[in-house]
N, C-alpha and C positions, 0 to 999 in steps of 0.2 A: 561893348558894341558887337563884338564877334558873336557872342551868344545869341543876340537878337537876330543877326544875319543867318546863322546856322538854323535857329528856330524857324525862321520864315522859310528857309529852303526846305526844311523837314515838313512843315505844314503844307507847302505847295506840292512836295513830292508825295505826301500822303493823300492829297486831295486830287488824285489823278482824274476822276471823272468830272471835269469842270463844265459849267454851263454859263451862258450869258442870258440876257433877257430875250434874245431871238431864239428861234427854234434850232436846236442842236441835237444830234444823235448822241446817246450816251457812249462813253468810252467803253469799247468792247473788250473787257477783260473779265476774268472769272472772279466771283466773290470768294472770300475765304481768307486764309492766312498768307500774307505776303512778306517777303524779306527784302529789305532795301539796303543797299550800300551806297553811301554818299561820300564823295571825295570833295572836300572843300579846299579851295586854294584862294588865299588872299591875294588881291592884286596890288596895284600901286596905291600907296598912301598918298592921296592927292594933296600935296603941300603947295602953297603959293610959290610961284617961280622965284621970287626974291629970296624966299627961305631956302629953297633947293640950291640956289646959286651960292649961298653962304656956307653950305656944308662942305667939309673936307672930303676927299676921296674915301678916307677911313670911315667917316660918319655915314656916307652914302652906302658903303659896303655893309656896315652894321645894320642899317635900315633894311637893306635887301635881305640880309640873313634873318632878321626878325620876321620879315614878311614870309619867307620860305618856311620858317619854323611854325608859323601860324597855320600852315596847311596840315590837314589831317583827314583820316578816314573813319567813318562811323557806320556800323551796321545795326539795324534794328528790325523788329517785326511789328506788323500792324494788321489788324483784322479789318477787312472791307466787306460790309454786308451788301445784299442786293439793294436795300434802301439807300445806302450811301452811294452806290453806283448809279441809282436812278435819280437821286436828288442830294448832291453833296452838301455838307454842312461846314461852313467856314468859321464857326464860332471858336475854333481852337485858339485863335488869336483875334479877338474882337476889335483890335486896333488896326487891322489890316483889311484891305479890300482887294478883290480880284476882278479884273475885266477880261473876259474872253474875247480875243480878236479873231480867232479862226478855230473851228473845231469840226472833227469828223469822228467816225467810230475808231479811227486809229491814230489821229494826231490832234493835239491841242496846243494852242499858242495864246499867250495872254500877258497882261501886265499886272504887277502887284504894287501896292502902296501901303505903307504903314506909318503911323504918326504916334510916337511914344511921348506924349505931352509931358509927363513927369520928368523924363530924362532929357527932353529936348532933342531926341534923336528921331530922324526920319529915314525910312528905307524906301527906295523905289527900284523897280527892276522888271525883268521879264522872265518867263519860263516857257520851255518847250517840252512836250511829252509825246513819246512815240510808242505805241503798242506794236512791238515786233511780231507778236502773236498774242493769243489770249492768256498766255502764262508768262510773258516777258515784256517789260517796259523799260525804256531808257529815256533819259532827258537831262536837261540842265536848267538851272536857275541862276541868273546873273543879277546881282543886287549892288546898289550903291548906298552906303550908309553915310548920312551927314549928321554931324553933331558939333556944336560950338565952332562953326566955321571950318571944320575939317571934314574930309570925306575919305572913304575907303571902299574899294570895290572887291567883291568876292564872286567866285564862280563855284557853284555846287553842281557837279556832274554826278548822276546816279544811275544805278541799274536796279531793277526790281524783278523778283521772280516769285511766282506763285508756289506755295509750299503744299497746299491742299485745301479741301473744303472746310475742314474743322479748325477753328481758331484756338481751341484748348485753353481758354481763359485769357488769351492775349487780346487787348483792346486796340 
């Protein structure tokens, strides 16, 4: 479940120039090689109240330790072309849809939804992206994963910086 949540956060973070069906300005950042660092923190494992009430203090502490251990940092590089900045492609994960709620040349806000039919898992959430300037972007993606009657929330905070106009084979 965490892999899908992190994957969606990465997809959204890489798809910075988002559009909706209404007229929107493209996200005003430079094309080329970008480096993104994502800090993922798992939130509360949403258990039914009756189950939480049955846990001993030691069990609750172990659950909290496991949640904290699930937090991690990942850095990756991605090439963004002029074409991607003008018309983003969301086929990185065909099971997900993005709806832009508000967008300008420096800020984008929207919702995401994914339905992984084979696994029975569903992801829903929202993302915010801010271009600090043409070479620096920050943002966050908050997701809730639901599967088999259980849910877990995650927060992916990221920073991206432009490395240069040449991608050097990085996709």
